[in-house]
C-alpha positions as CSV (number, residue, x, y, z in Angstrom):
1,M,-10.1,-120.1,-108.8
2,R,-7.6,-118.8,-111.5
3,H,-4.3,-117.0,-110.9
4,F,-2.7,-114.8,-113.2
5,R,0.1,-111.9,-113.0
6,T,0.8,-108.5,-114.9
7,I,3.4,-105.9,-114.7
8,L,2.3,-105.2,-111.2
9,P,3.6,-106.8,-107.9
10,G,1.3,-109.4,-106.7
11,H,-1.3,-111.5,-108.6
12,F,-4.8,-111.6,-109.6
13,E,-7.5,-114.1,-108.8
14,I,-10.6,-114.8,-110.8
15,E,-13.6,-116.3,-108.8
16,R,-17.0,-116.5,-108.5
17,G,-18.7,-113.5,-107.1
18,D,-22.0,-111.7,-106.1
19,V,-24.3,-108.8,-106.7
20,S,-22.2,-106.7,-104.1
21,D,-19.2,-107.0,-106.3
22,Y,-21.2,-105.6,-109.4
23,A,-22.5,-102.8,-107.2
24,Q,-19.3,-101.7,-106.2
25,L,-18.0,-101.4,-109.8
26,A,-21.2,-100.4,-111.4
27,R,-20.3,-96.6,-111.5
28,F,-17.7,-97.5,-113.8
29,H,-19.7,-98.6,-116.6
30,Y,-21.3,-96.5,-119.1
31,A,-24.7,-97.9,-119.1
32,R,-26.6,-96.9,-116.1
33,T,-29.2,-99.5,-116.0
34,R,-28.9,-102.6,-114.1
35,P,-29.0,-105.9,-115.9
36,A,-32.3,-107.8,-115.9
37,I,-31.6,-111.3,-114.3
38,F,-28.3,-112.2,-113.0
39,A,-27.3,-115.7,-113.9
40,Q,-23.7,-115.5,-112.6
41,I,-21.1,-113.0,-111.6
42,W,-17.5,-113.1,-111.5
43,R,-14.7,-111.3,-110.3
44,C,-11.1,-110.4,-110.4
45,V,-9.3,-109.6,-107.2
46,Y,-5.9,-108.1,-106.8
47,V,-3.9,-109.7,-104.1
48,A,-1.2,-107.4,-103.1
49,P,2.3,-108.8,-102.3
50,F,3.5,-109.3,-98.7
51,T,0.3,-108.0,-97.1
52,R,-1.9,-110.1,-99.0
53,A,-4.4,-107.3,-99.1
54,R,-7.1,-107.9,-101.6
55,G,-8.9,-105.3,-103.7
56,L,-11.7,-105.7,-106.3
57,A,-10.2,-105.2,-110.0
58,G,-13.0,-106.2,-112.3
59,V,-16.5,-107.9,-112.6
60,L,-18.1,-109.8,-115.1
61,V,-21.9,-110.3,-115.3
62,L,-24.0,-113.2,-117.0
63,T,-27.3,-112.8,-117.5
64,Y,-30.1,-115.2,-119.1
65,P,-30.6,-114.1,-122.4
66,T,-33.0,-111.8,-123.7
67,R,-35.7,-113.2,-126.1
68,N,-34.2,-111.8,-129.2
69,A,-30.5,-111.0,-130.3
70,M,-29.4,-109.9,-133.4
71,G,-27.1,-112.5,-135.4
72,R,-28.3,-115.4,-132.8
73,R,-30.5,-117.1,-135.2
74,S,-27.8,-117.1,-137.9
75,V,-25.3,-118.7,-136.0
76,L,-26.7,-120.9,-133.3
77,P,-28.6,-124.2,-134.2
78,I,-32.1,-122.8,-133.6
79,R,-35.2,-124.3,-135.4
80,G,-38.9,-123.8,-135.0
81,S,-41.0,-121.4,-133.4
82,P,-40.4,-118.3,-131.2
83,G,-41.4,-120.4,-128.3
84,D,-38.9,-123.2,-129.2
85,E,-36.3,-120.4,-129.9
86,L,-37.0,-119.2,-126.1
87,K,-36.5,-122.8,-124.8
88,F,-33.4,-123.3,-126.7
89,V,-31.9,-119.8,-125.4
90,N,-32.8,-120.3,-122.1
91,E,-31.3,-123.9,-121.7
92,H,-28.0,-123.2,-123.7
93,V,-27.2,-119.5,-123.7
94,R,-25.9,-116.9,-121.2
95,T,-25.2,-113.6,-122.1
96,I,-22.5,-111.5,-120.8
97,S,-24.0,-108.0,-119.9
98,R,-21.4,-106.4,-118.1
99,V,-17.7,-106.4,-118.2
100,I,-16.6,-103.7,-115.6
101,V,-12.8,-102.9,-114.7
102,H,-11.8,-100.5,-112.2
103,P,-9.9,-97.7,-113.7
104,Q,-6.9,-98.4,-111.4
105,F,-6.3,-101.8,-113.1
106,R,-7.5,-101.0,-116.8
107,S,-5.3,-101.9,-119.6
108,L,-3.6,-105.1,-117.7
109,G,-5.9,-107.6,-119.7
110,I,-8.4,-108.2,-117.0
111,S,-11.5,-108.0,-119.0
112,T,-10.1,-110.6,-121.5
113,K,-9.1,-112.8,-118.6
114,L,-12.6,-112.5,-117.2
115,I,-14.3,-113.4,-120.4
116,R,-12.2,-116.2,-121.3
117,C,-12.5,-117.7,-117.9
118,V,-16.2,-117.2,-118.1
119,C,-16.3,-119.1,-121.7
120,E,-14.6,-121.8,-120.5
121,S,-16.6,-122.4,-117.2
122,C,-20.0,-121.3,-117.9
123,N,-22.7,-124.1,-117.2
124,T,-24.4,-123.7,-120.6
125,R,-22.7,-124.6,-124.2
126,Y,-22.8,-121.1,-125.6
127,V,-22.1,-117.7,-124.1
128,E,-22.8,-114.5,-126.2
129,A,-22.3,-110.8,-126.2
130,V,-23.9,-107.9,-127.8
131,A,-21.5,-105.1,-128.0
132,R,-22.1,-101.3,-129.4
133,M,-18.5,-100.6,-129.1
134,G,-17.9,-104.1,-130.7
135,R,-16.5,-102.6,-134.0
136,I,-14.1,-100.2,-132.1
137,H,-12.8,-102.2,-129.5
138,P,-11.6,-105.6,-130.0
139,L,-12.3,-107.0,-126.4
140,F,-14.4,-110.2,-127.2
141,D,-12.2,-110.7,-130.3
142,R,-9.2,-111.2,-128.1
143,A,-11.2,-113.1,-125.7
144,G,-11.8,-115.8,-128.5
145,M,-15.3,-115.2,-129.3
146,T,-16.6,-115.1,-132.7
147,R,-17.6,-111.9,-134.2
148,V,-20.8,-111.8,-136.5
149,E,-21.2,-108.3,-138.1
150,P,-24.7,-107.1,-138.4
151,T,-26.4,-106.3,-141.9
152,D,-26.9,-102.8,-140.6
153,E,-23.8,-100.8,-139.4
154,K,-25.8,-98.9,-137.0
155,R,-26.7,-102.0,-135.1
156,P,-24.3,-103.8,-132.3
157,V,-22.0,-106.5,-133.0
158,Y,-22.9,-109.9,-132.1
159,F,-20.1,-112.4,-130.4
160,V,-20.6,-116.1,-129.5
161,F,-18.5,-118.7,-128.0
162,D,-19.3,-122.2,-128.4
163,R,-17.8,-124.2,-125.5
164,K,-18.0,-127.7,-127.3
165,K,-15.7,-126.4,-129.8
166,G,-13.7,-124.2,-127.7
167,E,-14.3,-121.4,-130.6
168,R,-17.2,-120.6,-132.7
169,P,-20.0,-122.4,-133.6
């Protein structure tokens, strides 16, 4: 569990969560579809001063990677057939599929803290994200992930974090 403070009284705790945490905040995410296969869920909980009352402030969903992600082959050490690629990504990659912060707690750096915590704690070497808003919103950049711009500007931006290097691969 990780603790951090913001301008609010009290503090925040980042810890492992479950599907019920995602379900509680899913309505605040712009994508209405549910992620495919959950690998891990992390949550950020606000702990109020004095009363120690707890409230869900944010959630991050890690999933197993999709078969293809634009940018992945150009950055990660993937060689061989599509089957080899699939085996590699299933063993070594997890994908950040959702980062949701309750509107009451936005602009406090919670999403960046969640991403950093997951990048440091994930049980795979690589953590990736594919973001349509990546050009506009520097969320993954601020969290320390490496940006890989697509050749087609209409495509989403690919981000990756290499845990062995603590930075880009």
